[in-house]
C-alpha positions as a Markdown table, in Angstrom:
| # | Residue | x | y | z |
|---|---|---|---|---|
| 1 | Met | 0.1 | 0.1 | -0.1 |
| 2 | Ala | 1.0 | 3.5 | -1.1 |
| 3 | His | 2.2 | 5.7 | 2.1 |
| 4 | Leu | -0.4 | 8.8 | 2.7 |
| 5 | Ile | 1.1 | 12.2 | 2.6 |
| 6 | Leu | -0.6 | 15.3 | 4.0 |
| 7 | Ile | 0.7 | 18.7 | 2.2 |
| 8 | Val | -0.2 | 21.5 | 4.3 |
| 9 | Glu | 0.4 | 25.0 | 1.8 |
| 10 | Asp | -1.9 | 27.8 | 1.2 |
| 11 | Asp | 0.0 | 28.3 | -2.1 |
| 12 | Arg | -2.4 | 26.4 | -4.6 |
| 13 | Asp | 0.2 | 26.5 | -7.0 |
| 14 | Val | 3.0 | 25.1 | -5.0 |
| 15 | Ala | 0.5 | 22.4 | -3.5 |
| 16 | Glu | 0.1 | 21.3 | -7.2 |
| 17 | Thr | 3.8 | 20.6 | -7.8 |
| 18 | Val | 4.8 | 19.1 | -4.2 |
| 19 | Gln | 1.3 | 17.1 | -5.1 |
| 20 | Arg | 2.3 | 15.7 | -9.0 |
| 21 | Ala | 5.8 | 14.9 | -7.2 |
| 22 | Leu | 5.0 | 12.9 | -4.6 |
| 23 | Arg | 2.5 | 11.0 | -7.0 |
| 24 | Leu | 4.2 | 10.4 | -9.7 |
| 25 | Ala | 6.8 | 8.8 | -6.9 |
| 26 | Gly | 4.3 | 6.5 | -6.0 |
| 27 | Tyr | 2.7 | 8.6 | -3.1 |
| 28 | Glu | -0.9 | 9.1 | -2.0 |
| 29 | Thr | -1.2 | 12.8 | -1.0 |
| 30 | Leu | -4.3 | 15.0 | 0.3 |
| 31 | Val | -3.7 | 18.8 | 0.8 |
| 32 | Ala | -5.0 | 20.9 | 3.4 |
| 33 | Tyr | -4.5 | 25.2 | 2.2 |
| 34 | Arg | -5.2 | 25.8 | 5.9 |
| 35 | Gly | -3.8 | 24.6 | 9.1 |
| 36 | Ala | -7.2 | 24.0 | 11.2 |
| 37 | Asp | -8.3 | 21.9 | 8.1 |
| 38 | Ala | -4.9 | 20.1 | 8.2 |
| 39 | Leu | -5.4 | 18.9 | 11.9 |
| 40 | Thr | -8.9 | 17.9 | 10.9 |
| 41 | Met | -7.1 | 15.4 | 8.2 |
| 42 | Ile | -5.1 | 14.0 | 10.3 |
| 43 | Arg | -7.6 | 12.9 | 12.6 |
| 44 | Gln | -9.7 | 11.3 | 9.9 |
| 45 | Arg | -7.1 | 9.7 | 7.4 |
| 46 | Lys | -4.1 | 9.5 | 10.0 |
| 47 | Pro | -1.1 | 10.5 | 7.3 |
| 48 | Asp | 2.3 | 8.5 | 6.8 |
| 49 | Leu | 4.2 | 11.9 | 6.5 |
| 50 | Ala | 2.9 | 15.5 | 6.7 |
| 51 | Val | 4.8 | 18.0 | 4.1 |
| 52 | Leu | 4.0 | 21.6 | 6.0 |
| 53 | Asp | 4.6 | 25.2 | 5.1 |
| 54 | Ile | 5.2 | 27.5 | 7.8 |
| 55 | Val | 3.4 | 30.8 | 7.2 |
| 56 | Met | -0.5 | 30.3 | 6.2 |
| 57 | Pro | -3.3 | 32.4 | 7.1 |
| 58 | Gly | -4.7 | 31.4 | 10.5 |
| 59 | Met | -3.0 | 28.6 | 11.9 |
| 60 | Ser | 1.0 | 28.9 | 11.1 |
| 61 | Gly | 2.7 | 25.2 | 10.3 |
| 62 | Ile | 4.9 | 25.6 | 13.0 |
| 63 | Asp | 1.5 | 25.8 | 15.0 |
| 64 | Val | 0.4 | 22.6 | 13.5 |
| 65 | Cys | 3.1 | 20.9 | 14.0 |
| 66 | Arg | 2.9 | 21.4 | 18.0 |
| 67 | His | -0.7 | 20.7 | 17.6 |
| 68 | Met | 0.8 | 17.5 | 16.3 |
| 69 | Arg | 3.2 | 16.5 | 19.3 |
| 70 | Gly | 0.4 | 16.8 | 21.3 |
| 71 | Met | -2.1 | 14.3 | 20.2 |
| 72 | Pro | -1.9 | 11.0 | 21.4 |
| 73 | Gly | -1.5 | 8.4 | 18.7 |
| 74 | Phe | -0.4 | 11.2 | 15.8 |
| 75 | Ala | 2.7 | 12.5 | 17.8 |
| 76 | Asn | 4.9 | 10.6 | 15.7 |
| 77 | Ile | 4.2 | 11.1 | 12.3 |
| 78 | Pro | 6.9 | 12.6 | 10.8 |
| 79 | Val | 7.1 | 16.3 | 9.5 |
| 80 | Leu | 9.0 | 18.0 | 7.1 |
| 81 | Phe | 8.4 | 21.9 | 6.3 |
| 82 | Leu | 8.9 | 23.6 | 2.9 |
| 83 | Thr | 9.2 | 27.7 | 3.6 |
| 84 | Gly | 10.5 | 30.2 | 2.4 |
| 85 | Arg | 11.8 | 30.8 | 5.8 |
| 86 | Gly | 15.4 | 30.2 | 5.6 |
| 87 | Ser | 17.6 | 31.7 | 8.2 |
| 88 | Ile | 19.1 | 29.6 | 11.0 |
| 89 | Val | 16.8 | 31.5 | 13.6 |
| 90 | Asp | 13.3 | 30.0 | 11.9 |
| 91 | Lys | 14.9 | 26.5 | 11.6 |
| 92 | Ile | 16.1 | 25.9 | 15.0 |
| 93 | Glu | 12.2 | 27.1 | 15.6 |
| 94 | Gly | 11.2 | 24.4 | 13.3 |
| 95 | Phe | 13.3 | 22.0 | 14.8 |
| 96 | Glu | 12.3 | 23.4 | 18.5 |
| 97 | Ala | 8.6 | 22.8 | 17.3 |
| 98 | Gly | 9.0 | 19.3 | 16.6 |
| 99 | Ala | 10.2 | 19.1 | 13.1 |
| 100 | Asp | 11.9 | 16.5 | 11.4 |
| 101 | Asp | 13.1 | 17.7 | 8.8 |
| 102 | Tyr | 13.4 | 21.3 | 6.7 |
| 103 | Ile | 13.5 | 22.6 | 3.2 |
| 104 | Thr | 13.6 | 26.2 | 2.1 |
| 105 | Lys | 11.9 | 27.7 | -1.0 |
| 106 | Pro | 13.0 | 27.9 | -3.9 |
| 107 | Phe | 13.6 | 23.5 | -3.5 |
| 108 | Asp | 14.5 | 20.8 | -6.0 |
| 109 | Leu | 11.8 | 18.3 | -6.5 |
| 110 | Arg | 13.9 | 15.7 | -6.5 |
| 111 | Glu | 15.8 | 16.8 | -3.1 |
| 112 | Leu | 12.3 | 16.6 | -1.7 |
| 113 | Glu | 11.7 | 13.0 | -2.9 |
| 114 | Leu | 14.5 | 12.1 | -1.4 |
| 115 | Arg | 14.1 | 13.5 | 2.3 |
| 116 | Val | 10.5 | 12.1 | 2.4 |
| 117 | Arg | 12.0 | 8.8 | 1.5 |
| 118 | Ala | 14.3 | 8.8 | 4.1 |
| 119 | Leu | 11.9 | 10.4 | 6.8 |
| 120 | Leu | 9.7 | 7.4 | 5.7 |
| 121 | Arg | 11.7 | 4.8 | 6.1 |
| 122 | Arg | 12.6 | 6.0 | 9.5 |
| 123 | Ala | 9.5 | 6.2 | 10.6 |
| 124 | His | 9.3 | 2.6 | 9.0 |
| 125 | Pro | 12.1 | 0.4 | 9.8 |
| 126 | Thr | 12.3 | -3.0 | 8.1 |
| 127 | Glu | 12.2 | -6.0 | 10.3 |
| 128 | Ala | 16.0 | -7.2 | 9.5 |
| 129 | Ser | 16.8 | -3.5 | 10.3 |
| 130 | Leu | 15.6 | -3.6 | 14.0 |
| 131 | Thr | 18.4 | -5.9 | 15.6 |
| 132 | Ala | 16.8 | -6.0 | 18.6 |
| 133 | Asp | 13.5 | -5.1 | 20.0 |
| 134 | Ile | 14.6 | -3.4 | 23.5 |
| 135 | Leu | 17.6 | -1.6 | 24.0 |
| 136 | Arg | 18.9 | -1.4 | 27.5 |
| 137 | Val | 21.9 | 1.3 | 28.5 |
| 138 | Gly | 21.9 | 1.9 | 32.2 |
| 139 | Asp | 18.2 | 3.7 | 33.2 |
| 140 | Leu | 16.8 | 3.9 | 29.7 |
| 141 | Glu | 15.0 | 1.5 | 27.6 |
| 142 | Leu | 14.4 | 2.1 | 24.1 |
| 143 | Asp | 11.5 | -0.3 | 22.5 |
| 144 | Cys | 12.4 | 0.0 | 19.0 |
| 145 | Arg | 9.3 | -1.0 | 17.5 |
| 146 | Ser | 7.0 | 1.8 | 19.3 |
| 147 | Phe | 9.4 | 4.5 | 19.4 |
| 148 | Gln | 9.1 | 4.6 | 23.0 |
| 149 | Ile | 11.5 | 5.6 | 25.3 |
| 150 | Lys | 11.2 | 4.7 | 29.2 |
| 151 | Thr | 13.6 | 5.8 | 32.8 |
| 152 | Pro | 12.6 | 5.8 | 35.9 |
| 153 | Tyr | 10.5 | 8.2 | 36.0 |
| 154 | Thr | 8.3 | 8.3 | 32.5 |
| 155 | Val | 7.8 | 6.7 | 29.3 |
| 156 | Val | 7.5 | 9.1 | 26.1 |
| 157 | Leu | 6.8 | 8.8 | 22.6 |
| 158 | Leu | 9.9 | 10.1 | 20.5 |
| 159 | Thr | 9.8 | 11.3 | 16.7 |
| 160 | Pro | 11.2 | 8.9 | 13.8 |
| 161 | Val | 14.1 | 11.4 | 13.9 |
| 162 | Glu | 15.2 | 11.6 | 17.8 |
| 163 | Phe | 14.2 | 7.5 | 17.9 |
| 164 | Glu | 17.1 | 7.4 | 14.9 |
| 165 | Leu | 19.4 | 9.8 | 17.3 |
| 166 | Met | 18.6 | 7.9 | 20.4 |
| 167 | Asn | 19.3 | 4.3 | 18.6 |
| 168 | Phe | 22.4 | 5.3 | 17.2 |
| 169 | Leu | 24.1 | 6.4 | 20.7 |
| 170 | Met | 22.5 | 3.7 | 22.3 |
| 171 | Arg | 23.9 | 1.4 | 20.2 |
| 172 | His | 27.2 | 2.8 | 20.5 |
| 173 | Pro | 27.2 | 3.3 | 24.4 |
| 174 | Asp | 30.4 | 5.3 | 25.6 |
| 175 | Arg | 31.6 | 6.6 | 22.9 |
| 176 | Val | 31.2 | 10.1 | 22.1 |
| 177 | Phe | 30.4 | 11.1 | 18.5 |
| 178 | Ser | 30.9 | 14.9 | 17.5 |
| 179 | Ala | 27.8 | 16.6 | 15.6 |
| 180 | Glu | 29.1 | 16.3 | 12.3 |
| 181 | Gln | 29.7 | 12.5 | 13.0 |
| 182 | Leu | 25.9 | 12.4 | 13.8 |
| 183 | Leu | 24.8 | 13.8 | 10.7 |
| 184 | Gln | 26.5 | 11.8 | 8.5 |
| 185 | Glu | 25.7 | 8.7 | 10.9 |
| 186 | Val | 22.1 | 9.4 | 11.3 |
| 187 | Trp | 21.0 | 11.9 | 9.1 |
| 188 | Gly | 23.0 | 10.8 | 6.2 |
| 189 | Tyr | 24.5 | 14.3 | 5.0 |
| 190 | Pro | 27.8 | 14.2 | 3.0 |
| 191 | Pro | 31.1 | 15.5 | 5.0 |
| 192 | Gly | 30.7 | 19.5 | 5.7 |
| 193 | Thr | 27.2 | 19.9 | 4.7 |
| 194 | Gly | 25.1 | 19.6 | 7.6 |
| 195 | Met | 23.7 | 22.0 | 10.2 |
| 196 | Pro | 25.4 | 21.2 | 13.9 |
| 197 | Asp | 22.7 | 23.3 | 14.8 |
| 198 | Leu | 19.8 | 20.4 | 14.2 |
| 199 | Val | 22.1 | 17.9 | 15.7 |
| 200 | Arg | 21.8 | 20.4 | 18.9 |
| 201 | Val | 18.3 | 21.3 | 18.8 |
| 202 | His | 17.0 | 17.4 | 18.7 |
| 203 | Val | 19.5 | 16.9 | 21.6 |
| 204 | Lys | 17.6 | 19.6 | 23.6 |
| 205 | Asn | 14.3 | 18.3 | 22.9 |
| 206 | Ile | 14.7 | 14.3 | 23.5 |
| 207 | Arg | 16.5 | 15.9 | 26.9 |
| 208 | Asp | 13.1 | 18.1 | 27.4 |
| 209 | Lys | 11.6 | 14.8 | 27.7 |
| 210 | Ile | 13.5 | 12.3 | 29.3 |
| 211 | Glu | 16.1 | 14.1 | 31.6 |
| 212 | Pro | 15.0 | 14.8 | 35.0 |
| 213 | Asn | 16.5 | 18.1 | 34.9 |
| 214 | Pro | 17.0 | 19.0 | 31.3 |
| 215 | Arg | 20.2 | 21.9 | 32.4 |
| 216 | Gln | 21.7 | 18.8 | 34.2 |
| 217 | Pro | 21.9 | 15.8 | 32.3 |
| 218 | Val | 22.2 | 12.3 | 33.5 |
| 219 | Tyr | 21.1 | 10.2 | 30.3 |
| 220 | Leu | 22.5 | 12.2 | 27.0 |
| 221 | Arg | 25.8 | 13.7 | 28.0 |
| 222 | Asn | 28.0 | 16.5 | 26.3 |
| 223 | Val | 31.5 | 15.9 | 26.2 |
| 224 | Leu | 33.2 | 19.5 | 26.2 |
| 225 | Arg | 34.2 | 20.2 | 23.1 |
| 226 | Arg | 33.7 | 16.8 | 21.4 |
| 227 | Gly | 30.3 | 15.9 | 21.3 |
| 228 | Tyr | 27.4 | 13.7 | 22.8 |
| 229 | Met | 27.5 | 10.3 | 24.2 |
| 230 | Ile | 25.1 | 7.6 | 26.1 |
| 231 | Ser | 26.9 | 6.2 | 29.4 |
| 232 | Ser | 26.3 | 2.7 | 29.9 |
| 233 | Asn | 26.6 | 4.2 | 33.6 |
| 234 | Ser | 23.1 | 6.1 | 33.0 |
| 235 | Ala | 21.6 | 6.7 | 35.6 |
| 236 | Ala | 20.0 | 9.4 | 37.6 |
| 237 | Thr | 20.2 | 9.6 | 41.8 |
């Protein structure tokens, strides 16, 4: 069955272009021209992925993304922003709202297709890619099928990209990875092409979910001037 992709875009010409390209790539599509309509469609059909513009009349794409992340049963839908807002500040705001990826206009249709395919692959891993149902490192327990992560204090649902990051780090406990290495290993960016702030923002979002005190992390740790790691002794006291 073809994956269902929701396109949320108030510019009808852009929406039609994106819809045509994704249909040619073999996907089923829905289009919403307003943020509130998008949330209604999500509840009715539950798409496999949402492509959101940011600047729209009424509810912005940022607000739509935040609402999605708070909707039980829908919080793990991958979100790709496709927008004319391309500053670093705009991108950070998008990732902090819960986006999994971000493309600025004008955009290349082939790149859009590749980004969509990568997000769907992360959100729907094959059986062969799941070498363990549960990963345990210290106090952390990651369910590789439900995308839930458990600590002694909480059980939370990760977004597909958050899951990919924690899955990678927990499969390599006690190893430190720089932002550049994570961009290559987790996101698949060629060397020198990724945005380190992308890693930083996703780390912040994960810490807000799992750390007893995000300002003093005990699970997803920084190693000064080197990068990030999960310690095999990860435990909150």
